[in-house]
N, C-alpha and C positions, 0 to 999 in steps of 0.2 A: 407453564408456570405463569403466575401473575405476581412477580416480585415487585416490591416497592421499598422505599426508604434508602438510607445510605448504606454503602458497603463498608464494613469495618476496616479501619486502617491497619497496617502491618501485615497485610496478606502478601504472599510472594507470587501467587497466581490466582486468576479468576476465570471461571468458566461459567457463562450464563448463556446457554444455547436454547434456541426456540422459546423465547419469552415474548411477552407483549408489553414489557415495561418500556416506556418511551423516555424515561428520565436518565440523563447521563451525569447528573450532578454527583460530585464526590469522587469520580474516577481520577480527576486531575490531581487530587491530593495524595494519591497512592504512588509516591515518588520511588519506592523500592520495588514496584511491581515488575515482574519478569515476564509473565504471560497474561495476555488479555484476549479472551475469546468471547465476542459479542455477536457471533455469526447467527444467522437465521432467526432474527428477531424482527421487530417492526419499528426499529429506531429511526428517527427522522432528524432533519436539520443539518447544519454544517458542523464540521469538526472544529472544536475550539483550538486556539493557538497553544494551549497548555499541554496538549498531547506530547509535545516534544520535550517537555520538562522531565518526563519519565525516562531518565537516561539509563536505567537498568533493563528496560523493556527489550526482550529478545524476540518475542512472538506476539504478533497482533493480527487478529482475524476479525474484521468488521464486515465480512462478505454477507451478501443476501439480506440487506436491510433497505432503508429508503434514505440513506444519507445523500446530501446534495452539496452543491457549491464546489469551490476549489479546495484542494488540499493545502492547508496553511503552510507557509514557508517556515523553515526552522531558523532560529537565531544563529548568528555566526558562531556563538560559543557552544552550539549544539554538539554533544558527543553521542552519536548514534550507535547503539548496540544491537539494533535490529538484525536478526538472522532470517526472519520470515515475516513477510507483510502481505496480507490478503485483503484486498479492497473490492473484489469482484462483486458484481450483481447489485450495484447501487446506482445513483444518479450523479456521480461526481462529474464535474466539468472542468474546463480549462486545459492548459497544456500539460505535457508529461510532468509529473510531480518532481520538482528539482530537489526536494528534501532527501531523496534517496542517494543523491550524489555523495553525501557524506557518510553513507552507511557501508563501510568497507567490509563488514562481515555478512552482508546480505546474501543469502543463498537462494531464497525464493521470493519472487515478486509477481503477484497476480493482481493486475488491475483491469482484468477483462470485464466486459459487459457494463461499461459506464458510458460517459459521453465526452471522453477526452478527445482533444483535437490537435491539429498541427502536425509537425513532423516528429519522428522518433529522433531524439537528439543524438548526434554522433558520440557525445561524451559517454553514453551508456556503455560503449565498447571498451572504454578505458576507465569506467567507473568501478563499481563493485566487482572486482575480479573473481570473487567467490561465487558469483551468480551461477546457479545450476538450472533453475527454472525461471523462465521469463515469459509470462502470458500477458499479451496485450490485445487479445482477441475481442472482437465486437465493440469497437470504439469508432472514432471518426479520424483516426490517424491517416495522414495523407503524405504524399511525396515518396521518395525512394527509401529502400531499406538501407540503412547505413552499413557500409562494408566493415566498419569497426566492430560490428557485432561478432565477427569471426575472431576477434582478439580476446574473447572471453574464454579462457582456457578450460573452465569447468562446466560450461554450458551443455546441458543434456537435453533440455526441452525448450524450444522456441516456438511460441504459438502467436502468429500474426494474423490469423484468419479473420475474415469479415471486417475489414477496414477499407480504406480507400487508397491503398498503396499503389504506386505506379512504377514504371521502369522495369529493369531486369533484376533478377535475383543475383546478388553479388557472387562472383565466382568463388571467392574465398569461402 
């Protein structure tokens, strides 16, 4: 497709897969949006801070684009309703996105194939306890695997491949 123009307001879900539209304007005004799929496009640039204003957003897939920069931090008043967040296959940088710390219903987090760095924060093991899928593959994460990951009671898939992790695999 070659979509252009603004997206009509009042939509409860949006699916725009495999497009070449590089305009993101208008999305931040969709405050009641529940699903957003912009995967497999050629979208570029950094994510605006207003993404976290969409407090009804349950599913967001921005994978396989050309987004870059750090994931914007959420304001303290942020009420995260995300259940599934897919950011894989972009050029995101910085440390593990702290915005997910407040997403208590998050079941799927895929931030693989980016340029995140630093350690995997230990709080992830006590963070979203509903996590079932956690993919951190193909980044620049370093250090040890936090033993607190074993405290995620619903975790079914943990993908840490192709990072710079060291130390032993926690016994837990």
